[in-house]
N, C-alpha and C positions, 0 to 999 in steps of 0.2 A: 503234385496236383491237390487243390483244395477239395476236401470231401463234400459233396453235395448232400446236405442233411435230408433232402427229399428225394425219394426214388421217382424218376421221371415217369415211370409206369403208373405210380400212384396218383399222378395228376389226371389220369383218365378214370372216371367212375366205373366201378366194376359191377354195379347193379343195374346197368342199362337193360331195359326190357327187350329181350330178343323177339324177333318175329316168330309168331306161333307156328308158322309153316317151316321153320328151320332155314329161313332165307339168309340174306346177307347179315353178317355179324362176325364176331370173333369165333373162329372155328373152335369146337369143343376141346380139341387137343391143345389149343394155345391158351386156354383159360388158366390163370395162375391159381395155384392151390389156395384154398381159403386158410385163414389163420395168420398169425404173426409170429415170425421167428425171433422176435425180441428186439429187432433193430428197425422196425417200421417198414421193411421191405415187403412188398406184396400186399400191404394193407390198404383198404380204401381210405382216401384222404378225406377227413371230415373236420369241421371246425373244432371239435373237441380234441381230435388227435393233434392238430396243429398247435392249439393252446397248451396241451400237455407237453408237447415237444419243446416249445419255447419257454415254458415255465419250469419244467422239471428236469429236462435233459441238459447236462452241462454244455454240450456242444451247441445245443439250441440257444441257451442263454448267451454264450459268447457271440454267436452269430447275430442275435437280436441286439446286443449291446454295440457291436461293431456297426450294425446298420443304423442304429440311433445316433451314434457318434458322427457317422458320416453325414447324416441328414442335418444335424446341428451345425457341423462345420460348414457345410454347403450353405446353410441359411445365413450364418454369420458372414461368410464371404460375399454372398449376394447383397446383404444389407450394407456392408462396408463399401462395396464397389458401385452399387447402383442406388440403393434407397437413401443412405445417409448423405452422400454428396448432394443429392437433389433436395433433401430436406434442409440441409445447411444453406444451400444457395437460396432457397425460398425464404428462409428465416432472415438471412442477411438483406435480401431485397425488401422484405417487409419492414425491417427496422431502419434500413438506410436506403430509401428509394433513390433511384438514379436522378442526378441533377439535370434539369433541363438546360438548354443553351441560354435561355432568357435568364434563368436563375443564376447561372454561372457568371454572365455578364454583369448582372446587378450586384452580385457579391464582389466581383473585382472592382467595380466602380466605387462601391462603398469602402473597400479597403484603401483605394487610392485617395479618396476624399479624407478619410480619417488620418492617413499618413501626411497629407498636405496640411491638415489642421495642426498636427503635432509639430511639424517643421515650422509653421508660422508662429505657433505659440513659443517655441524655443527661441526663434530669432528675436521675438519681442523681449523675452527675458534677457537674452544676451545684450541687447541694446540698452535695456534699463540698467543692467549690471555695469556696463562700460561707462554709462553716465555717472553712476554712483562712484565708480573707481576713479574717474577723473576728478570728481569733487574732493575725494579723500586722498588724492595723490598716490593711488595704488597702481602697481604695474598692470597695464592694460592687457598685456600678453598672457597673464595668468588668470584673468578674470573668468574666462570661459570654463575653466576647470571647476569653478565654484557655482556654476549655474545649476539650480535644482529643478524639481518638477513643477514648481509654482513660485509665485512671487515671495511668499512667506519663507519657503525653504531657501530660496536664493538670497534673500536679505540676511537670514541667519548665517549662511555660509560666508557671505561677504564680511559680516561682523567678526567672525572668527579669523578670517584672513587678515582683516585690518589690524586686529589686536596682535596677531603673531608677527605681522610685518613690522609694525611700529616697535614691538619689543626687540626685534632683530636689529632695526636701525639704531635704536637707543643703545643697544649693547655695543654696536660698532663705534658709535660716537664716544661712549665711555672709554672704550679701549684706546682710541686715538688720543684722547685727553691724557690717559694714563701713560701712554707711550711718550707723550710730549712733556711729561713731568708736572702737569697741572691737574687739579681736581675738576671734574665736570660740574657744571652748574646744577644746583638742586632741582629735582624734577618738579615741575609746576611753577617754577619761578623764571623770571626773565633773565637771560644771561647777562653777566656783568660786562659793562662797556669798558673796553681797555682804554687806558690813558697812556700818555707819552711817558709819564713817570714810571708807570707799571712796566712798560716795555723796556725801559732802560735798566730795570732791576732783573729782567728775565735772563735766564741762561740761554746759551746758543740753541739748545734743543727746544726750549720753550718758545723761543722766537720762531723757529721752524714750524712748530705745531700750530702757532697762531698767525702765521705769515699772511694768509689771505685777509684776515681781519685787520692786521697792521697796515697792509698796503691799502686796503679799502678806506681806512680812516686816516691815512697818511701820517702815521705815528712815528715814522723814521725819516 
C-alpha cells in the first residue's frame, strides 16, 4: 500500500474554537497531543507545513514530481486527441475551403474545353504533316510519330525524318547497284540513260540489275 504523506486527521484544523460552555465538540480525551513526532502525524496542517513537506521531504518531492508528470501527460493526451485534430481541421478548411457544386461543374467544363482544344490542335497538326509527307513522298503511316506540340516543332521533326528516310533509300539504291556489278550514278546528277550498245556489253548480273530500265526502253 502506498504511504499517504498526509495524516487524514491533520486535514481537520485542531485549533477550532470550542464552545465556552463545553458543549458539542471533540471530547477532551480525544484531542491529539500537541507537538510533532517528526513525521508530521498529529500536527496541524498549514500552508507552511505543506510547502515544507513538498520542498524538503524526499517522499514529498517524489509525490509532487509524480503528480506533475501525470498532469503533463494528461494535458498532452488531451491536446493530441481533442485540441490538435480540431485545430488541424480548422486550418485545412481555412486554406482549402470546400468546393461548391457550381465551382466543381465550372472546373470540369473548363477541363473538357481545354482537352477538346488540345485534340483539335493536334488533329490540325497531323493533317498538315500528312500533307507535307505526301509532297515529299514520305511514308504517311510514320508521320504521326513526328508531330510536335506546334507547327514549328512538327516541321523540324519532319525535316529530320525526311533526311534520314532519303539517306536510307539512297543507301539501299547504292547497295543494289553494287550487287548488280555497276556503279551508282553520282549524287546530284541525272542517271545515265542506257543504250542498246551498253546493254549488249553487260554481264548477266548487270542485265538483271537493270532489267526494269532495259524493258522500259525496249533495249533488248
